[in-house]
C-alpha positions as a Markdown table, in Angstrom:
| # | Residue | x | y | z |
|---|---|---|---|---|
| 1 | Met | -0.2 | 0.3 | 0.2 |
| 2 | Asn | 3.1 | 2.3 | -0.7 |
| 3 | Ala | 1.4 | 4.4 | -3.4 |
| 4 | Glu | 1.7 | 8.5 | -4.0 |
| 5 | Pro | -1.3 | 10.3 | -2.4 |
| 6 | Val | -4.4 | 10.5 | -4.4 |
| 7 | Gly | -7.0 | 13.2 | -4.8 |
| 8 | Ile | -7.2 | 17.0 | -5.1 |
| 9 | Ala | -8.1 | 18.3 | -1.1 |
| 10 | Ser | -5.4 | 16.2 | 0.7 |
| 11 | Asp | -5.4 | 18.5 | 3.4 |
| 12 | Thr | -8.4 | 19.1 | 6.3 |
| 13 | Ala | -8.7 | 22.6 | 5.2 |
| 14 | Gly | -9.5 | 21.7 | 1.6 |
| 15 | Leu | -11.8 | 18.9 | 2.3 |
| 16 | Leu | -13.7 | 21.1 | 5.0 |
| 17 | Gln | -14.1 | 23.7 | 1.9 |
| 18 | Leu | -14.9 | 21.0 | -0.6 |
| 19 | Glu | -17.6 | 19.5 | 2.1 |
| 20 | Gln | -19.3 | 23.2 | 2.6 |
| 21 | Gln | -19.4 | 23.3 | -1.4 |
| 22 | Leu | -21.0 | 20.0 | -2.2 |
| 23 | Ile | -23.6 | 20.9 | 0.7 |
| 24 | Ala | -24.4 | 24.1 | -1.1 |
| 25 | Ala | -24.6 | 22.1 | -3.9 |
| 26 | Gly | -26.9 | 20.2 | -2.7 |
| 27 | Ala | -24.6 | 17.4 | -4.0 |
| 28 | Pro | -24.1 | 13.7 | -2.1 |
| 29 | Phe | -20.6 | 12.6 | -0.5 |
| 30 | Ala | -18.9 | 10.5 | 1.9 |
| 31 | Val | -16.2 | 11.4 | 4.5 |
| 32 | Val | -14.2 | 8.3 | 5.0 |
| 33 | Thr | -11.5 | 8.1 | 8.0 |
| 34 | Val | -9.0 | 5.7 | 9.2 |
| 35 | Ile | -10.0 | 4.4 | 12.7 |
| 36 | Arg | -7.3 | 1.3 | 12.5 |
| 37 | Ala | -4.1 | 0.9 | 10.4 |
| 38 | Ala | -1.7 | -2.0 | 10.7 |
| 39 | Pro | 1.8 | -1.8 | 9.0 |
| 40 | Pro | 3.0 | -2.1 | 6.1 |
| 41 | Thr | 0.4 | 0.7 | 5.6 |
| 42 | Ser | 0.9 | 4.4 | 4.1 |
| 43 | Thr | -1.6 | 6.3 | 6.0 |
| 44 | Gln | -2.7 | 6.6 | 9.7 |
| 45 | Val | -5.4 | 6.6 | 11.9 |
| 46 | Gly | -7.3 | 9.6 | 12.2 |
| 47 | Ala | -6.5 | 10.3 | 8.0 |
| 48 | Gln | -9.8 | 11.7 | 6.1 |
| 49 | Ala | -11.0 | 11.3 | 2.7 |
| 50 | Leu | -14.0 | 12.7 | 0.7 |
| 51 | Val | -15.6 | 10.5 | -1.9 |
| 52 | Asp | -18.0 | 12.5 | -3.9 |
| 53 | Gly | -21.1 | 11.5 | -5.8 |
| 54 | Asn | -19.3 | 11.1 | -9.3 |
| 55 | Gly | -16.8 | 8.1 | -7.0 |
| 56 | Thr | -14.0 | 10.9 | -6.9 |
| 57 | Leu | -11.8 | 10.4 | -3.7 |
| 58 | His | -10.3 | 13.6 | -2.7 |
| 59 | Gly | -7.7 | 13.6 | 0.2 |
| 60 | Trp | -5.6 | 10.1 | 1.6 |
| 61 | Ile | -6.6 | 7.3 | 3.4 |
| 62 | Gly | -3.8 | 4.9 | 2.1 |
| 63 | Gly | -2.2 | 3.2 | -1.4 |
| 64 | Gly | -3.7 | 2.5 | -4.5 |
| 65 | Cys | -4.7 | -1.4 | -3.6 |
| 66 | Ala | -7.8 | -0.2 | -1.2 |
| 67 | Arg | -9.4 | 3.1 | -3.1 |
| 68 | Ala | -11.4 | 0.9 | -5.6 |
| 69 | Ile | -13.0 | -0.6 | -2.1 |
| 70 | Val | -13.3 | 2.5 | -0.2 |
| 71 | Ile | -14.6 | 4.2 | -3.2 |
| 72 | Glu | -17.3 | 1.5 | -3.7 |
| 73 | Ala | -18.2 | 1.2 | 0.3 |
| 74 | Ala | -18.5 | 5.0 | 0.2 |
| 75 | Arg | -21.0 | 5.3 | -3.0 |
| 76 | Gln | -23.4 | 2.3 | -1.4 |
| 77 | Ser | -23.3 | 4.5 | 1.9 |
| 78 | Met | -24.6 | 7.2 | -0.1 |
| 79 | Arg | -27.2 | 5.6 | -2.0 |
| 80 | Ala | -28.4 | 3.8 | 1.2 |
| 81 | Gly | -28.1 | 7.1 | 3.0 |
| 82 | Gln | -26.4 | 5.1 | 6.2 |
| 83 | Pro | -22.9 | 5.0 | 7.4 |
| 84 | Arg | -20.8 | 1.8 | 7.0 |
| 85 | Arg | -17.6 | 0.5 | 8.9 |
| 86 | Val | -15.3 | -1.3 | 6.4 |
| 87 | Arg | -12.3 | -3.6 | 7.1 |
| 88 | Ile | -9.6 | -4.2 | 4.5 |
| 89 | Ser | -7.1 | -7.4 | 5.7 |
| 90 | Asn | -5.9 | -10.6 | 5.1 |
| 91 | Glu | -5.5 | -11.2 | 9.2 |
| 92 | Pro | -8.0 | -13.7 | 10.4 |
| 93 | Ser | -10.9 | -12.4 | 12.4 |
| 94 | Pro | -14.2 | -13.6 | 13.7 |
| 95 | Pro | -16.9 | -11.8 | 11.6 |
| 96 | Glu | -18.8 | -9.4 | 13.0 |
| 97 | Ala | -22.3 | -7.8 | 11.8 |
| 98 | Glu | -21.7 | -4.0 | 11.8 |
| 99 | Val | -18.4 | -4.6 | 9.8 |
| 100 | Glu | -18.2 | -5.1 | 5.9 |
| 101 | Ala | -14.8 | -7.5 | 5.7 |
| 102 | His | -12.7 | -7.1 | 2.3 |
| 103 | Ala | -9.6 | -9.1 | 1.4 |
| 104 | Met | -6.3 | -6.8 | 1.1 |
| 105 | Pro | -5.3 | -7.2 | -2.4 |
| 106 | Cys | -2.1 | -5.7 | -1.8 |
| 107 | Ala | 0.9 | -8.0 | -2.0 |
| 108 | Ser | 2.5 | -6.4 | 0.8 |
| 109 | Asn | -0.7 | -7.3 | 3.2 |
| 110 | Gly | -1.3 | -4.6 | 6.0 |
| 111 | Ala | -4.5 | -4.1 | 7.4 |
| 112 | Leu | -7.1 | -1.1 | 7.5 |
| 113 | Glu | -10.3 | 0.0 | 9.2 |
| 114 | Ile | -12.1 | 3.2 | 7.8 |
| 115 | Phe | -15.7 | 4.6 | 9.3 |
| 116 | Ile | -17.6 | 6.0 | 6.3 |
| 117 | Gln | -19.7 | 9.1 | 7.0 |
| 118 | Pro | -22.4 | 9.8 | 4.3 |
| 119 | Thr | -24.4 | 13.6 | 3.7 |
| 120 | Val | -27.1 | 13.0 | 1.4 |
| 121 | Pro | -29.5 | 16.2 | 0.4 |
| 122 | Ala | -32.8 | 16.0 | 1.7 |
| 123 | Pro | -36.0 | 15.2 | -0.2 |
| 124 | Leu | -37.7 | 17.7 | -2.3 |
| 125 | Val | -41.4 | 18.2 | -1.4 |
| 126 | Val | -43.2 | 20.2 | -3.5 |
| 127 | Val | -46.4 | 21.8 | -2.2 |
| 128 | Phe | -49.4 | 22.1 | -4.2 |
| 129 | Gly | -51.5 | 25.6 | -3.4 |
| 130 | Ala | -51.7 | 29.2 | -2.2 |
| 131 | Thr | -53.5 | 28.2 | 1.1 |
| 132 | Pro | -52.5 | 29.2 | 4.7 |
| 133 | Ala | -52.0 | 25.6 | 5.1 |
| 134 | Ala | -49.8 | 25.2 | 2.2 |
| 135 | His | -47.3 | 28.0 | 3.5 |
| 136 | Glu | -47.6 | 26.6 | 6.9 |
| 137 | Ala | -46.7 | 23.1 | 5.6 |
| 138 | Cys | -43.9 | 24.0 | 3.3 |
| 139 | Val | -42.2 | 26.1 | 6.2 |
| 140 | Leu | -42.8 | 23.2 | 8.3 |
| 141 | Ala | -41.3 | 20.6 | 6.2 |
| 142 | Arg | -38.2 | 22.3 | 5.7 |
| 143 | Arg | -38.0 | 22.5 | 10.0 |
| 144 | Met | -38.2 | 18.7 | 9.6 |
| 145 | Gly | -35.1 | 18.3 | 8.0 |
| 146 | Leu | -37.0 | 18.6 | 4.1 |
| 147 | Arg | -36.0 | 20.4 | 1.4 |
| 148 | Ala | -39.7 | 22.3 | 0.4 |
| 149 | Ser | -40.7 | 24.3 | -2.4 |
| 150 | Leu | -44.4 | 25.7 | -3.5 |
| 151 | Ala | -45.9 | 25.2 | -6.8 |
| 152 | Ala | -47.7 | 27.7 | -8.1 |
| 153 | Glu | -50.3 | 27.7 | -10.8 |
| 154 | Asn | -49.2 | 28.1 | -14.6 |
| 155 | Ala | -50.3 | 31.5 | -15.6 |
| 156 | Arg | -49.2 | 31.4 | -19.3 |
| 157 | Lys | -52.9 | 30.8 | -21.1 |
| 158 | Gly | -53.4 | 27.8 | -22.8 |
| 159 | Glu | -51.2 | 26.0 | -20.6 |
| 160 | Ala | -52.5 | 23.6 | -17.7 |
| 161 | Arg | -52.9 | 25.2 | -14.4 |
| 162 | Phe | -50.0 | 23.0 | -12.7 |
| 163 | Asp | -46.9 | 22.2 | -14.6 |
| 164 | Ala | -46.2 | 18.2 | -13.9 |
| 165 | Ala | -42.6 | 18.8 | -15.6 |
| 166 | Ala | -41.6 | 21.8 | -13.4 |
| 167 | Leu | -41.6 | 18.6 | -10.8 |
| 168 | Glu | -39.6 | 16.5 | -12.9 |
| 169 | Arg | -37.1 | 19.3 | -13.6 |
| 170 | Ala | -36.7 | 20.0 | -9.8 |
| 171 | Gly | -36.0 | 16.4 | -8.8 |
| 172 | Ala | -39.0 | 16.5 | -6.2 |
| 173 | Ser | -39.4 | 13.0 | -4.1 |
| 174 | Phe | -42.8 | 13.9 | -2.7 |
| 175 | Ala | -45.6 | 15.8 | -3.9 |
| 176 | Leu | -48.2 | 17.3 | -0.8 |
| 177 | Val | -51.4 | 19.0 | -2.5 |
| 178 | Ala | -52.8 | 21.4 | -0.3 |
| 179 | Thr | -54.8 | 23.1 | -2.7 |
| 180 | Gln | -58.5 | 22.7 | -0.6 |
| 181 | Gly | -60.7 | 23.0 | -3.0 |
| 182 | Asp | -58.9 | 25.5 | -5.4 |
| 183 | Gly | -58.0 | 23.3 | -8.2 |
| 184 | Asp | -57.9 | 20.3 | -7.0 |
| 185 | Glu | -58.5 | 17.9 | -9.4 |
| 186 | Asp | -55.5 | 19.8 | -11.7 |
| 187 | Ala | -52.9 | 19.8 | -9.3 |
| 188 | Leu | -53.6 | 16.1 | -8.5 |
| 189 | Glu | -53.3 | 15.0 | -11.6 |
| 190 | Ala | -50.1 | 17.0 | -12.2 |
| 191 | Ala | -48.4 | 15.4 | -9.2 |
| 192 | Leu | -49.7 | 11.6 | -10.1 |
| 193 | Arg | -48.6 | 12.2 | -13.9 |
| 194 | Ser | -44.9 | 13.3 | -12.2 |
| 195 | Gln | -42.8 | 10.8 | -11.2 |
| 196 | Val | -42.7 | 11.3 | -7.2 |
| 197 | Ala | -42.6 | 8.5 | -4.8 |
| 198 | Ala | -46.1 | 9.4 | -3.1 |
| 199 | Val | -48.7 | 12.2 | -3.4 |
| 200 | Leu | -50.3 | 13.0 | 0.0 |
| 201 | Leu | -53.7 | 15.2 | -0.1 |
| 202 | Ile | -55.3 | 17.2 | 2.1 |
| 203 | Ala | -58.8 | 16.4 | 2.1 |
| 204 | Ser | -61.2 | 14.0 | 3.7 |
| 205 | Arg | -61.6 | 10.5 | 2.9 |
| 206 | Arg | -64.8 | 10.9 | 1.1 |
| 207 | Lys | -63.3 | 14.0 | -0.9 |
| 208 | Ala | -60.3 | 11.6 | -1.5 |
| 209 | Asp | -62.0 | 8.8 | -3.2 |
| 210 | Arg | -63.8 | 11.1 | -5.4 |
| 211 | Leu | -60.4 | 12.5 | -6.8 |
| 212 | Arg | -59.3 | 9.1 | -7.2 |
| 213 | Glu | -62.1 | 8.6 | -9.5 |
| 214 | Thr | -61.8 | 11.3 | -11.5 |
| 215 | Met | -58.1 | 10.9 | -12.0 |
| 216 | Arg | -58.8 | 7.7 | -13.1 |
| 217 | Glu | -61.0 | 9.3 | -15.5 |
| 218 | Arg | -58.5 | 11.6 | -16.8 |
| 219 | Gly | -56.5 | 8.6 | -18.1 |
| 220 | Ile | -54.2 | 7.9 | -14.6 |
| 221 | Gly | -53.5 | 4.7 | -14.3 |
| 222 | Gly | -54.2 | 2.3 | -11.2 |
| 223 | Ala | -50.2 | 2.0 | -10.3 |
| 224 | Arg | -50.1 | 6.1 | -10.0 |
| 225 | Val | -53.1 | 6.4 | -8.4 |
| 226 | Ala | -52.0 | 3.8 | -5.3 |
| 227 | Val | -49.3 | 6.2 | -4.9 |
| 228 | Leu | -51.6 | 8.7 | -3.4 |
| 229 | His | -51.7 | 8.7 | 0.2 |
| 230 | Ala | -55.7 | 10.9 | 1.8 |
| 231 | Pro | -56.4 | 11.8 | 4.6 |
| 232 | Ala | -52.8 | 13.3 | 4.5 |
| 233 | Gly | -51.1 | 12.0 | 7.7 |
| 234 | Pro | -52.5 | 10.8 | 11.1 |
| 235 | Ala | -56.0 | 12.1 | 12.3 |
| 236 | Ile | -55.1 | 14.8 | 15.0 |
| 237 | His | -58.4 | 16.6 | 14.7 |
| 238 | Ala | -57.4 | 19.6 | 13.6 |
| 239 | His | -58.8 | 22.8 | 12.6 |
| 240 | Thr | -56.4 | 25.7 | 12.2 |
| 241 | Pro | -54.7 | 25.8 | 8.9 |
| 242 | Gln | -51.4 | 25.2 | 11.5 |
| 243 | Glu | -52.8 | 22.2 | 12.9 |
| 244 | Ile | -53.8 | 20.7 | 9.3 |
| 245 | Ala | -49.8 | 21.5 | 8.0 |
| 246 | Leu | -48.9 | 19.7 | 10.9 |
| 247 | Gly | -50.5 | 16.5 | 10.4 |
| 248 | Ala | -49.7 | 16.6 | 6.5 |
| 249 | Val | -46.0 | 17.4 | 7.6 |
| 250 | Ala | -46.2 | 14.3 | 9.9 |
| 251 | Gly | -47.2 | 12.1 | 7.1 |
| 252 | Leu | -44.4 | 13.0 | 5.0 |
| 253 | Val | -42.1 | 12.5 | 7.6 |
| 254 | Ala | -43.2 | 9.2 | 8.1 |
| 255 | Leu | -43.3 | 8.6 | 4.7 |
| 256 | Arg | -39.5 | 9.7 | 4.0 |
| 257 | His | -38.2 | 7.4 | 6.6 |
| 258 | Glu | -40.3 | 4.3 | 5.2 |
| 259 | His | -38.7 | 4.8 | 2.1 |
| 260 | Glu | -35.6 | 5.8 | 3.6 |
| 261 | Gln | -35.6 | 1.9 | 4.8 |
| 262 | Ala | -37.0 | 0.1 | 1.8 |
| 263 | Glu | -33.9 | 1.7 | -0.1 |
| 264 | Ala | -31.7 | 0.5 | 2.3 |
| 265 | Phe | -32.5 | -3.1 | 2.7 |
| 266 | Ala | -33.1 | -3.1 | -1.0 |
| 267 | Gln | -29.5 | -2.4 | -1.6 |
| 268 | Pro | -27.5 | -5.1 | -3.2 |
| 269 | Ala | -24.1 | -6.5 | -1.3 |
| 270 | Thr | -22.0 | -5.2 | -4.5 |
| 271 | Arg | -22.4 | -2.6 | -7.3 |
| 272 | Gln | -20.7 | -1.7 | -10.5 |
| 273 | Val | -18.2 | 1.4 | -9.9 |
| 274 | Gly | -18.6 | 4.2 | -11.9 |
| 275 | Val | -22.4 | 4.4 | -11.9 |
| 276 | Ala | -22.7 | 8.4 | -11.0 |
| 277 | Thr | -24.9 | 9.5 | -8.2 |
| 278 | Glu | -27.0 | 12.7 | -9.4 |
| 279 | Ala | -26.9 | 15.8 | -7.6 |
| 280 | Val | -29.8 | 17.3 | -6.2 |
| 281 | Pro | -30.5 | 20.9 | -7.0 |
| 282 | Arg | -30.4 | 23.6 | -4.5 |
| 283 | Leu | -33.9 | 25.5 | -3.9 |
| 284 | Pro | -34.7 | 28.6 | -2.0 |
| 285 | Pro | -37.3 | 27.8 | 1.1 |
| 286 | Cys | -40.2 | 26.9 | 0.0 |
| 287 | Glu | -39.8 | 29.2 | -3.3 |
| 288 | Val | -42.2 | 28.6 | -6.0 |
| 289 | Leu | -41.2 | 26.4 | -9.3 |
| 290 | Asp | -42.6 | 28.5 | -11.7 |
| 291 | Ala | -44.3 | 31.9 | -10.8 |
| 292 | Pro | -44.6 | 34.0 | -7.4 |
| 293 | Val | -46.4 | 32.7 | -4.6 |
| 294 | Ser | -50.1 | 33.9 | -4.4 |
| 295 | Asp | -50.6 | 34.2 | -0.7 |
| 296 | Ala | -50.2 | 38.2 | 0.0 |
| 297 | Arg | -50.0 | 37.4 | 4.0 |
| 298 | His | -47.0 | 36.1 | 4.5 |
| 299 | Tyr | -43.5 | 36.6 | 4.2 |
| 300 | Leu | -40.3 | 34.2 | 5.0 |
| 301 | Asn | -37.7 | 35.8 | 7.1 |
| 302 | Pro | -34.5 | 35.3 | 5.5 |
| 303 | Val | -32.5 | 35.0 | 8.4 |
| 304 | Cys | -34.2 | 32.1 | 10.5 |
| 305 | Gly | -36.8 | 31.0 | 8.0 |
| 306 | Met | -40.0 | 31.8 | 10.3 |
| 307 | Ser | -43.5 | 32.7 | 8.3 |
| 308 | Val | -43.7 | 36.2 | 9.1 |
| 309 | Glu | -47.8 | 38.0 | 9.2 |
| 310 | Ile | -47.2 | 41.0 | 6.8 |
| 311 | Ala | -50.0 | 43.0 | 7.9 |
| 312 | Thr | -48.6 | 42.7 | 11.8 |
| 313 | Ala | -45.5 | 42.8 | 11.1 |
| 314 | Lys | -43.1 | 44.9 | 13.7 |
| 315 | His | -39.6 | 44.4 | 12.2 |
| 316 | Val | -39.4 | 45.7 | 8.5 |
| 317 | Val | -36.3 | 46.7 | 6.6 |
| 318 | Glu | -36.3 | 48.6 | 3.4 |
| 319 | Tyr | -33.5 | 47.4 | 1.1 |
| 320 | Gly | -32.9 | 47.5 | -2.8 |
| 321 | Gly | -36.2 | 49.4 | -2.9 |
| 322 | Gln | -38.0 | 46.1 | -1.5 |
| 323 | Lys | -39.4 | 45.4 | 1.9 |
| 324 | Ile | -38.3 | 42.9 | 3.9 |
| 325 | Tyr | -39.9 | 41.6 | 6.7 |
| 326 | Phe | -38.8 | 40.0 | 10.3 |
| 327 | Cys | -40.1 | 38.1 | 13.6 |
| 328 | Cys | -38.1 | 40.0 | 15.8 |
| 329 | Asp | -35.4 | 42.5 | 16.7 |
| 330 | Cys | -32.7 | 40.2 | 16.5 |
| 331 | Cys | -33.6 | 39.1 | 13.4 |
| 332 | Lys | -33.6 | 42.5 | 11.6 |
| 333 | Thr | -30.3 | 43.4 | 13.4 |
| 334 | Glu | -28.4 | 40.2 | 11.5 |
| 335 | Phe | -29.7 | 41.4 | 8.6 |
| 336 | Glu | -28.7 | 44.8 | 8.1 |
| 337 | Arg | -25.5 | 43.2 | 9.5 |
| 338 | Arg | -25.2 | 41.3 | 6.8 |
| 339 | Pro | -28.0 | 42.0 | 4.2 |
| 340 | Glu | -26.0 | 40.1 | 1.2 |
| 341 | His | -25.3 | 36.9 | 2.5 |
| 342 | Tyr | -28.7 | 36.5 | 3.7 |
| 343 | Leu | -30.5 | 37.3 | 0.5 |
| 344 | Ala | -28.1 | 35.1 | -1.2 |
| 345 | Ala | -28.7 | 32.0 | 0.9 |
| 346 | Ser | -32.7 | 32.3 | 0.8 |
| 347 | Tyr | -33.1 | 33.3 | -2.7 |
| 348 | Gly | -29.5 | 32.0 | -4.5 |
| 349 | Ala | -27.5 | 34.5 | -6.0 |
| 350 | Gly | -29.1 | 34.1 | -9.4 |
| 351 | Asp | -32.3 | 35.0 | -8.1 |
| 352 | Arg | -31.2 | 38.4 | -6.4 |
| 353 | Asp | -31.9 | 40.7 | -9.6 |
| 354 | Asp | -35.6 | 39.4 | -10.3 |
| 355 | Gly | -36.4 | 40.2 | -6.8 |
| 356 | Leu | -35.0 | 40.7 | -3.4 |
| 357 | Lys | -37.8 | 39.3 | -1.5 |
| 358 | Arg | -40.6 | 37.1 | -3.3 |
| 359 | Glu | -43.6 | 38.9 | -1.3 |
| 360 | Ala | -46.9 | 37.8 | -2.8 |
| 361 | Arg | -48.7 | 39.3 | -5.2 |
């Protein structure tokens, strides 16, 4: 295992910088840490490397003999979203349930044990509707670790009210239909015609059954209708928009973990090296896919992400000809200290010229 170091970011600072870049880009990666090294090896305990979604190893965790094994183990870890412990050695040792064992291919032998910690972008949920419950669900979903986006109606004349193709472009995993009587059929059809893993519908059981029949009449196949979950989430006897959103997001959280567990169990023991893992596009919080949000009552605080009621907001800043609303004086002060930082983080650098705040019209 005595080869030259591999990778473009062999120092700790370089790896940390690369991690931040991948996180900002919404790209998957895995950090590999050496937890045991027996001679003759060319690494040491504590050495780290990073494997990106394309299977490129950055850093140094040993010679070329173990490189292919480490990269493939890291890729499987990213696919499953679960950490792994890998031992590469020809030493006789009893099997351990939580250790993945591989033979050391290097003629000089040696032993290497590594721990792999993946970082995988959260699934994207697209929320259909301009209702208060839709907005609350979008904000709450982000607080639960999901990425969330509001799907606005397509305002271009002659086109469908909602665009199923927009979900494909965004890489959505789940859809939540929270239209509540305003375009239910069109929103549900767009969600089901996309390839999202599950569609949740805020509706009563009676209404949901009627909409299922409508979807069949519109040509939606049985397999796609089967991914519809309605009512959305557990029964919590919700009455207010906030309570309705809470129940729906609870359903999203449950479905997310169910799908993650199913994918983890479905992972085969070995996979071909070289199959790329797609990067997930970064989206601003609760931003629409193709058009402005039509709910004029709320604004997303760019500092803490909290929903602020515009009519009662006490903390407002005029910036770039636009009004920015805050939930408290601390957020307002922090924004004034670094306005460009928070606007870039909330909307992406490319969106700043199109509107420093996407206040609802």
